N, C-alpha and C positions, 0 to 999 in steps of 0.2 A: 711433123705433120699429124702423126697419129696421137701423139701426146697432147698436142694442143686441142685436138678433137676431144680427147678425154677430159681435158681441163674444161672445155666448154659444156660437156655433159654434166660435170660435177657442179658446175655453177648455174646451170639452168634449173631453177626450182629446188625444192627440198622434198626428199622422199622420207617422210617420217616413219619411224618404226612404231607400229601400232599392234596391240593384241588382236589376234584373228577372232573372227565370229563365225561359228559353225552354221552353215545354212541347212535348212531342213531338206531341201532337194539334193540328191547326189549328183555327181558329175554326170554328164551325158556326152558320149564321144563315139565317133567312128574311128576306126583305126587309121592314124595319120601316116603319111609317108614322111616321117620326121627327117630332116628338120623343117620341111615345107608342110606345116600342119594346118593346111587351109580349112579343113573340115572340123577342127577341134573347138568345142565350146565347153569350157569348164566352169562349174558353179554358176551357170547362167540362170537368169531368173525367167520362169516360163510364162508369166502373164503380165500383161501391161499394168494391172492393178498392183502387183507386187513391185514392179519396177518403179512405180510412183510412190511407193511407201518409203518411210523413213529407213526402215530396216533393209530393204532392197537397195536403196541408193547407197547407204553406208557400207554394205556388204561389197558391192561393186567398187566402190571408191577404195576401200581398204585392200581388196584383192589386187587391184591394179597398182596401188602404191607399193604394196609388198613385192609384187612380181618385178616392178621396175627396180626396186632396191636390191633384189636378189640377183637380177641380171647384171646390174651395175657392179655389185660386189664380185661376181664371177668374173667380170671383165678385168677388174683390177688384179685379182689373183692370177688370171691368164697372162696379163701383160708383165706382171712381176716375174713370172716364170719364163715367159717367151717374149722379151721386149721388142724383138724385130718382127714379130708376127703381125700381119695386116688384119686389124680387127674393125675396119671402117664400117662394115655393114652393121655390126653390133652397135657401135657407137652412134651410128645414125638412127637405129631403131630406138635406142634409149632416148636420144634427144627428141625424136618425134613422139614418142609415147608420152614424154613429160608435157609436151604441147597439147597432146590429146587429152591428158588428164585435166589440164586447165580448161580445155573446151568442154569436157564432160561436166565439169563443175558449173560452167557458165550455162549450159543447157539445162542443168538441173534447176538453177536459179530461174530460168525461163519457163520451167515446168514442161519442157520438151522432152519427156522421159523416153520416147520411142527413139528419137535421134541420139539421146544420151547413151542408150543401150547399144546403139550401133557403133558408136564411137568407141565405147568400152570394149566391145568384141573385136573391132579392128585393131586397136592398140594391143590387146592380148595376143592376137594372131601374129602381129609383126614381131613382138617379143619372142614368141615361141620359135618362129621362123629363123630368128637371128641369135638364138642362145649360143654362146660360144662353146662349140663341142668338137672343135678340131685341134685343140691344144691340150697339153698335159697340165694337170694341177699339181702343186708342190706341197703335198701334206701326207704325213704318215697317218694311217687310219686303219681301222678294222673294216675289212671288205669281205663280209661272210655271206653264205648262202645255205639254206636248208635243202639237202639232197634227198628228196622224198622216196618212200617205199615204191610208189608206182613207177617212177623213173628207174629205180634199181631192178624191178621186175622186167621192165621193157628192155633192159640192157641184157639181151640174150647171151652175149659173148663178152670175154674180156676186152676185145677190140671195141665193141660198142660202149663200154664203160670208159675206155681210154679216150674215145672221141669226146665224150661228155666233159671229161677233166681237161682236155685240150681247149674246149670252148670257154671253160670257166677260167682256166690260166690265162688265155689270151685276153680275157675281159678284166684281168687284174685282181680277181678274187683271191684272197690269201688265206681264207678259213672256210672249211666245208663241214657243216653239221650233217652227218650221215645217219639217216634213220636205221638204227641198228636193231632196235626191239620195238616191235609194234604189236599192240593187242596180244601180248604174251608169246609172239612168234619172233625168235631171233632170225637174222638174215644169215647167220654163220652157223656152222655145226657145233652146237653146244653140248657139253657134257653134263649140263645141269637142267636146262629147259627140256620138257618132254618131247618137244616137236619143233623142227626148224620150219620156217615158212616154206611150204612145199613149192612155191613158185621161184624160190631162190636156190634150190638144190642143184648140185652139179659142180659147183665151184664156189670158193669162199669169197664172196663179194666184199666182206670187211677187209680181209687181208690184201686183196687186190687193190681196193680203193686207198688203202694206207699207202702202198707202194706208189700208186699213180700220183697221189698227192704229193708225197715227199719228192718224187723225181721232178715235180714242176714247182718246187719252192712253196708249196701250200701246206697248211696244217689240217689235219683230219681229226675231228672230234666225234665221238660215238653219241648219237642223239637217241635217248632212251626213254620209252613211256614207262613211268614208274607205277602209278596206282590205277591207270586205265588198263584193265586186264582183258577186255573183250570189246569187239566193235561189230555192230550189225552190218555196217557198210563192208567190212572186210569179209564177214561171213558170206555175203552175196558173191563176192569175187571168188571165194574158194568153194562156192556151191554147197555151203553148210546151211542148216536150218537158220532162220532168222534169229532165234533166241539162243542160238548155241553160245555157251559161255566160254569158249576157247579151250585150249589145251590144258590150262592150269585150273581155272575155276571150275571147269566141268568135273574135275576130280576132287576138288577141295571147295565145295560150296560153302563150307563154314569159314572160308577166307574172304567171303564176299562182303562188301559194303551194302547194307540194306536201307531201303527207305522205311519210314515209319509204318508203312503198310506191308512190308516185307518184300517189296519189288526189288529186284537186282539191277535191271536196266534203267539207266537215267533217260528219261523221255524229254529232256529240255533241249537236246541238241538234234541236228539234222540227222546225223549218223549216231544212233543210240549206242551208248556204251555201258559196260559193266565194270565197276571199280573194286579193287581190293579194299579190305578194311584196314586203314592205317593202324588200327589198334591190335591187329592180330599178330602175335609174336612170330608165328611160322610164316606168315605171308611176308613180313618184314625181313625175316632171315633169308628167305628164298630170293627176293628181289636184291638183297644186298649181295647175295652170292653170285648173281648174274653180273652185277657191277664189278665185283672182284674178279670174275673170270674174264671179262673184257680187259680190264687194266692189267691183269697178269699175262694174258696169252697174246695180246695184240699191242703193237707199238703205237697206240693212239696218243694224240697230243693232249686230249681232253675228254671229258664226259659231260654231256649236257642232260640235265634232268628235265623231263617234260611230264605234263599231267601229274605234277607234284602238288596235289590239291585234292579237294572233294568234288564230287559232281555239283553242278550248279544247283543251289538250293531254291526251291520254290518258295513263293510268299505264303503258299498254303502249308501250314505246319505238317499236315498229313503226307505231304510229298517230300519232306526234307529227308536227307541222307545222314548216316552215321550210326545206324542202329545194328551193326554187326554184332554177333554174339560176343566176341572178345571185348569190344568197346563197351557194350552194355554192362557186361560183368565188371570190368575195371572201374567204370564210373560208379556203379552201385556199390562196389567194394570200398570206394573213397567216400561216398556221400550217403550210402544207405538207401538211396533212391534209384529206381530203374528209370533211365532217361525216357522210356516210352510214355511214362506217366507225366512227363513234363509238358508244358505249354509256354509260349512266349511270355505269358504273364506270371509264370512260376518264379519264385525267388532264386532257384537254382538254374534258371534258363541261361543267364550270362555265363555261369560257371561251366555249363555243358558246352557253350560255344568256345569258351577258352580251353576247355579240355580237348576239343577236336583240333583247335589251332595248335595246341601243344604237341599233339601226336604228329602233325605234319613237321613242325619245327624239329622235333626230336629225331625224326628220320633224316632230315637234312644234315643235321649235326653229326649223326652216326655215320652216315654215308661218306660225308666230306672227310671226317677224321680217318676212317678206314682207308679211303682212296689216297689221301695225302700221306699217311704213314707208309703206304706201299709205294706210291710214286709222288715224291714232293714236287716234282716238275709238272704234274698233271694239272691242267686248267679245269676247274669244276664250275660249270656254268648251269643256268637255269632259264628255261623259257616260261615267261610270267606274263600276267594280265596287267593292263595299264589302269585298271579301275582305281578310283580314290580308295585310300587304305581302309577306312571304316566300311565302305560298301563291299569292298573285296573280302574283308574278313567275314562279313555276314554271308556273302554269296558262296565263296568257294574256300574259306579258311586258308588263304594263301598269304602269309605274313613275310613277304620276301624282303622287306626292309631290315627285319631282324636278322635274316640270314647274311645280309651283307655287313651289318654292324657288328656281327659276332665272328666275322671272318670265316664263315662257312662256304660262301660262294665268292668266286673271283669275278664272275661276269654275268650280268643279266641281259638276256635278249628279250626285250619287252615287245609284245605283239600289238604295236601301235598302228596297224594297217588303216590306211586312209586313201580315198579316191582322188583327193586334191591336196595341195600343199598347205593351204591355210589350215585346213582341218588337222593335218598331220602335226603342224606346229601347236595347235591348240592342245593336242593330246600329249605331245612330247615335252614341251617346255616345263610344265609343272614337275614331271618325273625327273628331268635332267637337273632342275634346280633343287631337287629334294636331297638333303644332306643326311637324312636318317638311314640311308643304306650304307653308311660308312664309307670306306675307301674303294668298295667294289665298283667295277667299271659297268657302265650301262650303254647299251646300244639299241637304238630303236628298230623295230621290224618294219620293213617296207614290203608291200604286196606288189606282185608283178601282174597277176592275172587281171585283164580288163582295164589296166591303168596305162593310158597312152604314153608313148615314149617321152614326149615333151614334159609331161607331169613327172615321169620318173627322173629325168634329169634335174628338174626344178627341185624335186625332193632331196636328191643327192646333195645339191647345193645348200639346201636348208640345213641339212645335218652338219655341213662344214661350217656353218655360221652359228650354230647353237653349241653349247658345252657338251657335245657328243663326241665319242672317240671313233665314230664310224657308223656302220649300219649292217643289217643282216636281211637278206632278200628272201621272200617266201613265193615261190620256191623254184627248184630247177625245172619242175614240170611246166611252168610257164615261161621259163627262161629258154628252153631248148629250141622252140620254134621261132623265137624273137630274134632274127639275125640282125636286124637294125640296131636293137639295143646293145647286142654284143659288140657290133662295130663301134658304137658310140663310146662304150666303156673302154674299149681298146684304145681309142684315140685320147681319151681324157684321163685314163688311169694306167695305160700301159699293160704289158703282159707281166704275170707273175715271175716269169723267167727273166725278164729284164729288171725287175725290182728287187734283186737279191740283197741290195744294200739298204732296202727300205725296211725299217724295224716295225714289226707288228706290235701295237701298243701293249697288249696284255702279256707279251712275251719279253719285250725289251722296253719297259716303260720310260726309263731315264733317256735312253737314246731317242725314243720317240718324242719325248718332251722337247729335247734340244732341236730335232728336225722340225717340229711344229713351230717352235719359236722362230727358227731360222726363216721358215716360209713367211711368217707374219712380218719379220724385219724387212724381208725383201719388198713387201708391199709398202711399208712405211717409207723405205729408201726411194722407191719409185715415185711416190706422191711428194715426198719432201724435195727430191732433186728437181722436180718439175714445178715447185711451188704451188702444189695442190693442197697443202695442209695449211689451214688458217691458224697460225700460232705465232706468238711474238718470239723474238730472238733469244731472249733469256730462258723462257720455258722450252724452246726447241733445244737449246744447249743442255738443259737439265735432263730432258727426255732422252736425248741421245746418249748422254753420259750414262744414265742409269740402265738404259737399254743394253749398252755394251757390257756393263757390269754383270747383268743377268745373263746374258749370252755366254759370257766366259764362265760363270758359275755352272750353268747347265751343261756346257761342254765338258767341264771338269767332272761334274757328276756322272755324266754319261760314260766317261773313260774309267774312272775308278770311284765307284759310289761309296760314300760313307755317311753315317748319320749326321756328322757335323756339316757335310756339304748339303744334306738334305734341309737341315734347319736353316743354313744361310740362304739357300734358294727360296725356301718358303718365306722367310722374313722379307727378302728383297721383292718378291712377287706381291706380297701384301702391301708394301710400302709403294711399290710401282703402281699398283692398281688404284691406290687411293689418290695418287697424283695424276694419274692417266686422265681422269674425268676433268680435273682442273686444267690440265694442259690442253685438252681437246674441247674445252667448253664452247669455243667459237666454231669448231668444226661440226659440232652437233647440229648447228643451225643449217649446215650445208648437207650433211648426210648422217643423221642420227642412227640409221640402220648400220652403217659401216662401222661406227664407233662401238655400237652394241655388239656387233659381230666380233669385233676384236676383243672386247671384254669377255665374251663367251669363250673364245679360244684361249685366252689367258686362264680362264677358269678350268678349261679341260687340261691345260698344262699343269696346273696346281693339283688337279685329280690324279694325273699320271705320277706325279712325285710321291703323293700319299699312298698310291697303290704300290709303287715301287719299294717304298720304305717298308710297307707291310709284308710284301711278298719276297722281293729280292734280298733285302738286307736281313730280314728275319730268317730266310732260308740260309743265308751265308752263316749267320750266328749258329743255327743248328748244326751245320757242317763242322763248325769249329768246336761243337760241344758246349756252346754258351746258351744261356737262357735270357 
């Protein structure tokens, strides 16, 4: 009965996969009692004039098409994992929303834009209300969260911190990025830093957090501010003067990164920050010594580099940064010209920009090499911006693609925060499709604050249908009070304690690749067994044969990895992917989104194999004394 309903859904209309278009107006929402999100209106058009415009109509049409496709894809994944589960409410909502989409198109043709908007909102509400959130999804993925300093400070006792980790573990989180160094204040008693954060004294939050995470089958990575050395927002919390340079820069002002005017604080952000000069050897040595201290004295699973950049550069050359004493001296020594004398029209301006980019690059290289030499098992990650590369290099000199292609960084947490799912896709898809970062893994960042639960669930599902290996949530501060989201994640992801056999992709890439492929196979089997894949007999036989061959190769690779198995798996995946679109040519007319989602997941599997070859097999060769 349920499978026949699913068949009916798949055959009623076509949800075409389209590129999303970013609306100018942000999402507007009241906090819904999800899953009954009757008050939620996302990406809505606020005026009748805009509703009647071509842009407004197309935005609504695409938003509804994409949502239908994501809910439909989620239903397939859910039924593949839980075939006996009653999903009739979701099936009915999908079928009804497809009819409403057709009604919307008809009303647009009749120029009845007011009624069209009402139908659009009604269809969206029905889909939000019936998103399948009461069953587990079967996919190995990175489920990370940033545990912020404010939450750590508010955890007055070890029991308070344990309660936070209990909630995270119950929600299926498997990786915690713990804010360990903020504005030059470590949260632990350091032998190198001049002052521990005074609000975290009394007990070692880093040591306790590591134990709490490991007891709950979670990894703990130290999240470290690199070049941001002081923060006016933090000064206010500590009752320090507004322009206090923090416990390090206040004693070493020659370590500061200065603007062209000689200013220290960057005034482009809400909470003004002062940065270290990346060209200052003493500042670099000091920061590296802190990273070394953490890796040596604490059993962290990884270290994440944040603020690994320059301050945001103003369009006004007078307000640009990079003019610390050491950087000026080094550039002048190289070129004979003081960079203070340069303007954007100067012949050496591009070289000055490249010089600053190179300083950040060289720090990442040095930090990674030192950490990996000390702890080869350490995962080195970086929190980075999603801006287009050329724009990013000019704004903040953050060349993270090179860090990945040079094997300095294992994992990028990209800050792709968005209030709605289509905007998130617009930000993340180009980044995930970018091959210039080498085999480094990329996980998009999802914000929690002010994003309603239905949108959060929808964004999780988007990640699972893109070539992403998971997500990272910002941050625990917004997660603590959201018990409904915690319950949803527990139902759909399970507890970290229950998921002991579920491999974390960056730690066990080959096992994760096999698990992810198995999950996809179960979806194929569900649809094939119920005649829901439109394919001729000969192509079906070829598809199933090659699919079984890949599954066997991946299983063998997960068991005993070798370079020969990697090569065979990669060759088979390339061949399979080229045939895949031929085999499913007719299926695309039924659900092109689902076919695209499978292609994306195949790409994520290929990414894991490349990552594993770089990290796991290379590490094994080093252990054997081979190069």
